[in-house]
Every structure is written in structure tokens, then in C-alpha cells.
C-alpha positions as CSV (number, residue, x, y, z in Angstrom):
1,M,135.3,84.6,58.6
2,I,136.0,82.3,55.5
3,P,133.5,84.6,53.3
4,I,135.4,87.4,54.2
5,F,138.4,86.1,53.2
6,L,137.4,84.8,50.0
7,L,135.4,88.6,49.4
8,A,138.6,90.7,50.4
9,L,140.8,88.8,47.6
10,R,138.7,89.3,45.2
11,R,137.5,92.6,46.0
12,G,140.8,93.6,47.4
13,I,141.8,94.9,51.3
14,K,139.6,98.5,51.5
15,I,136.7,96.0,50.7
16,G,137.9,93.1,53.1
17,V,138.5,95.5,56.2
18,L,135.7,97.4,55.8
19,S,133.5,94.2,55.1
20,S,135.9,92.8,58.3
21,L,134.8,96.2,60.7
22,A,131.2,95.4,59.8
23,F,131.6,92.4,60.9
24,G,132.8,93.0,64.1
25,L,130.5,95.3,65.3
26,I,127.5,92.9,64.0
27,V,129.4,90.6,66.4
28,L,130.3,93.2,69.4
29,I,126.5,94.2,69.1
30,E,124.9,90.6,70.1
31,E,127.8,90.2,72.1
32,P,129.0,92.6,73.7
33,F,132.1,90.4,76.1
34,I,135.9,92.3,76.1
35,Y,138.0,92.8,78.8
36,H,140.1,96.0,76.3
37,P,139.5,97.3,72.9
38,V,142.7,95.9,72.2
39,Q,141.9,93.2,73.2
40,G,139.0,92.6,71.6
41,A,140.6,92.9,68.2
42,L,143.5,91.1,68.7
43,L,141.4,88.2,69.7
44,R,139.1,88.0,67.2
45,Y,141.0,88.6,64.4
46,I,144.6,86.9,65.2
């Protein structure tokens, strides 16, 4: 998560959000374990 944070600081909010979404999708594909999509997003990014 630190590299994504640093990327967002250097490149801006748009690139940061896109890279975070890509990271979240990759993790979701590797470990598909969420109860509800909103809960998965909240637990992952808060």
C-alpha cells in the first residue's frame, strides 16, 4: 500500500485512485473473500 500512496502523492489523485482500484481487483481475484462489496471496500481501504 505504501507504493500506491507514494504514486498518488507524486502523480495526483486520478492516478492514485486508478492504481488503488487495480490493486484491489488483483487482490480480489487472488483471494475472493468478502461478505458484501461495500464491506470489502471499507475493510480494505480504511
